[in-house]
C-alpha positions in Angstrom: -92.0 61.7 10.9 -91.0 57.8 10.6 -88.5 57.0 8.0 -89.6 55.2 5.3 -88.6 51.1 5.6 -87.5 51.6 2.1 -85.0 54.3 3.0 -83.5 52.8 6.1 -80.0 52.1 5.9 -78.5 48.2 5.4 -77.3 46.7 8.6 -75.6 43.9 6.8 -75.1 42.3 3.2 -75.0 39.0 2.0 -72.5 38.2 -0.6 -71.1 34.9 -2.4 -67.4 34.4 -1.6 -64.7 31.8 -2.1 -62.7 30.7 0.8 -59.3 28.8 1.4 -59.7 26.3 4.2 -57.3 23.9 5.7 -59.1 20.5 5.0 -58.5 17.6 7.6 -58.8 14.2 5.1 -59.7 11.6 7.3 -58.4 7.9 6.4 -60.2 6.3 9.2 -63.1 6.2 11.5 -61.4 5.2 14.3 -61.7 7.8 16.9 -58.5 6.4 19.1 -56.5 6.5 16.2 -57.5 9.9 15.2 -56.5 11.3 18.4 -53.3 9.1 18.7 -52.0 11.0 15.4 -53.3 14.5 16.1 -51.2 14.1 19.3 -48.2 12.7 17.7 -48.0 15.5 15.0 -49.3 18.5 16.7 -48.7 18.1 20.7 -45.4 19.7 20.3 -46.3 22.6 18.2 -49.2 24.2 19.9 -49.1 27.4 17.5 -49.5 25.4 14.4 -52.9 26.3 13.8 -54.4 29.5 15.6 -58.3 28.8 15.5 -58.3 28.3 11.9 -61.8 27.1 10.4 -61.4 23.4 9.0 -63.5 21.3 6.6 -63.6 17.8 7.6 -63.3 15.3 4.6 -64.6 11.6 5.1 -64.7 10.7 1.7 -61.5 8.0 2.2 -62.4 7.2 5.4 -62.1 3.5 6.1 -64.0 1.7 9.0 -67.1 1.7 10.8 -69.0 4.7 9.9 -71.1 4.8 13.1 -68.0 5.1 14.7 -67.3 8.5 13.9 -68.5 10.7 17.0 -68.9 14.2 15.3 -69.3 15.9 18.5 -66.3 14.2 19.9 -64.3 14.9 16.6 -65.3 18.7 17.1 -64.2 18.9 20.2 -60.9 16.9 19.6 -59.8 19.4 16.7 -60.8 22.1 19.0 -58.3 20.9 21.4 -55.4 21.7 18.6 -56.9 24.9 17.8 -58.9 23.9 14.8 -62.5 24.9 14.7 -64.5 22.4 12.5 -66.9 24.3 10.2 -68.1 21.9 8.0 -68.2 18.2 6.7 -67.8 16.8 3.1 -67.9 13.1 1.2 -69.9 11.4 3.5 -73.1 9.1 3.1 -76.6 10.9 3.8 -76.5 9.3 7.2 -73.1 10.7 7.6 -74.0 14.2 6.9 -77.2 13.9 9.1 -75.2 13.2 11.7 -72.7 15.9 11.3 -75.7 18.4 10.9 -76.9 17.2 14.3 -73.8 18.2 15.7 -73.8 21.4 14.3 -71.3 21.2 11.3 -72.3 22.3 7.6 -72.1 20.4 4.7 -69.0 21.5 2.3 -69.1 21.1 -1.5 -67.1 18.1 -2.4 -63.7 18.5 -4.0 -63.8 19.5 -7.6 -63.7 16.6 -10.1 -60.3 15.5 -11.9 -61.3 17.5 -15.1 -61.6 20.8 -13.1 -58.7 20.1 -10.9 -56.2 19.2 -13.9 -56.8 22.7 -15.5 -57.2 24.6 -12.1 -53.8 25.8 -10.4 -52.8 23.8 -7.3 -53.6 25.6 -3.9 -50.9 26.8 -1.7 -52.1 25.0 1.4 -55.5 23.0 0.9 -58.2 22.5 -1.6 -60.3 25.4 -1.6 -63.5 24.9 -0.2 -66.0 27.7 -1.5 -68.8 28.9 1.1 -71.8 30.6 0.0 -74.4 32.6 1.8 -77.7 31.8 0.7 -80.6 34.5 0.8 -84.2 34.9 0.0 -84.7 35.9 -3.8 -84.3 39.5 -4.5 -85.7 41.8 -7.8 -81.9 42.0 -8.6 -78.7 39.7 -7.9 -76.5 40.4 -5.1 -73.0 41.5 -6.6 -70.1 39.1 -6.0 -67.2 41.4 -4.6 -63.9 39.8 -5.2 -61.5 39.8 -2.5 -57.9 40.4 -3.0 -55.5 37.9 -1.2 -53.0 39.7 1.2 -49.4 39.4 0.3 -47.7 37.0 2.8 -44.1 38.6 3.9 -41.2 36.0 4.3 -40.4 35.7 8.1 -36.5 36.5 8.5 -34.7 35.5 11.5 -31.1 36.7 12.0 -30.5 35.5 15.6 -29.3 32.0 16.7 -32.3 29.7 17.9 -31.9 28.1 21.5 -33.3 25.2 22.9 -36.9 25.7 23.7 -37.4 28.7 21.3 -40.0 28.4 18.7 -40.2 30.3 15.5 -43.6 29.8 13.0 -43.8 32.0 9.6 -47.6 31.6 9.2 -48.9 31.6 5.8 -45.3 31.9 4.5 -41.7 31.2 4.1 -39.1 31.3 6.9 -35.5 32.1 6.5 -33.1 31.8 9.3 -29.6 33.5 9.0 -28.2 31.5 12.0 -27.7 28.6 14.0 -31.0 26.5 14.8 -29.5 24.8 18.0 -30.8 21.2 19.3 -34.1 21.9 20.9 -35.2 24.9 19.0 -37.9 24.8 16.5 -38.4 26.4 13.3 -41.8 26.1 11.7 -43.6 27.5 8.4 -46.7 27.0 6.2 -44.5 27.2 3.3 -40.7 26.4 2.9 -37.6 26.9 5.7 -34.5 28.2 4.6 -31.7 28.0 7.1 -28.2 29.6 6.0 -26.5 27.8 8.7 -26.3 24.6 10.6 -30.1 23.0 11.1 -29.6 21.0 14.3 -33.3 21.2 15.8 -36.6 20.8 14.5 -37.9 21.8 11.0 -41.6 21.7 10.4 -42.2 22.8 6.6 -45.7 22.8 4.8 -47.6 22.9 8.2 -51.0 23.2 6.9 -50.6 20.5 4.2 -48.6 22.3 1.5 -46.7 19.3 -0.3 -44.6 21.5 -2.3 -42.8 23.2 0.7 -39.3 22.0 1.2 -36.5 22.5 3.8 -32.9 23.7 2.8 -29.8 24.3 5.0 -26.3 24.9 4.3 -25.6 22.3 7.4 -28.0 19.7 7.4 -28.3 17.9 10.7 -31.9 18.0 12.4 -33.2 16.3 15.0 -36.7 16.1 13.2 -37.9 17.1 9.7 -41.6 17.2 8.8 -43.0 18.4 5.6 -46.9 18.1 5.0 -46.9 15.6 8.3 -44.6 13.5 6.7 -41.8 13.4 9.4 -38.3 11.8 10.4 -36.3 11.6 13.2 -32.6 10.9 14.1 -33.8 7.3 14.8 -33.4 7.3 11.5 -30.1 8.9 10.2 -30.0 11.0 7.2 -28.2 9.6 4.2 -24.4 10.2 4.3 -24.3 12.4 1.3 -26.5 15.1 3.1 -26.0 15.0 6.5 -23.9 17.9 7.7 -23.5 19.1 4.3 -25.7 21.8 2.1 -28.8 20.0 1.2 -32.5 20.3 0.5 -35.7 18.0 1.5 -38.6 17.7 -0.1 -41.5 15.4 -0.8 -42.3 13.0 -3.4 -45.8 11.5 -2.9 -45.7 10.5 0.7 -41.8 10.0 0.7 -39.1 12.5 2.0 -36.4 13.1 -0.4 -32.9 14.1 0.5 -30.8 15.8 -2.2 -27.3 17.5 -1.7 -26.6 21.1 -2.9 -23.6 21.9 -4.7 
């Protein structure tokens, strides 16, 4: 006897969900400039992104709106292991062009009043994504998904030139020297309890609260949330070769000695 359709097991469920996504906030529509900046920031850190979904924010993009080729931009982002999922902040014409390129429309960022009362995100602005279904007799339940705890990555061996360590989603603690040519990367903060002589990239996915600490600060490159400095501009005398921390103040790197 055939089974009633009403009793057939569900193959899938539709639920509303809130997801934290990386936001690529463009300041220009110049594709050449965008490619140049992406290459400068991420060409040497191929493990920065692991096919992470991203939202393209064009609300502050200056220049010719027609110059932004969404298909080419999506291809460019995938080159750096980012998966463009949606666009927000554009005019109706820009959003229509994004839709033609296969990109969805993400809700705009929270208004200022809501942001003031909401806790700051760890990496990027939350971009809620909701699944929409046909009306049903009863509303579909919203099931909260707890965030998984992110462990701190601890390295207790010296890092040689050419070696790279990436603490995805958390902080990185290194208990031995980071030599010239080595690279330490973290989505959170970096703590080096030894000489830091290689490259240190904290807040790799945009966390502006990330910091870099070392008991002997003499790096060849430091970066926090994309704001970087190389040895071409020497560190201040009160921190170079000494215990120090580096943090962001707006878009300016601040160097402070540790006593």
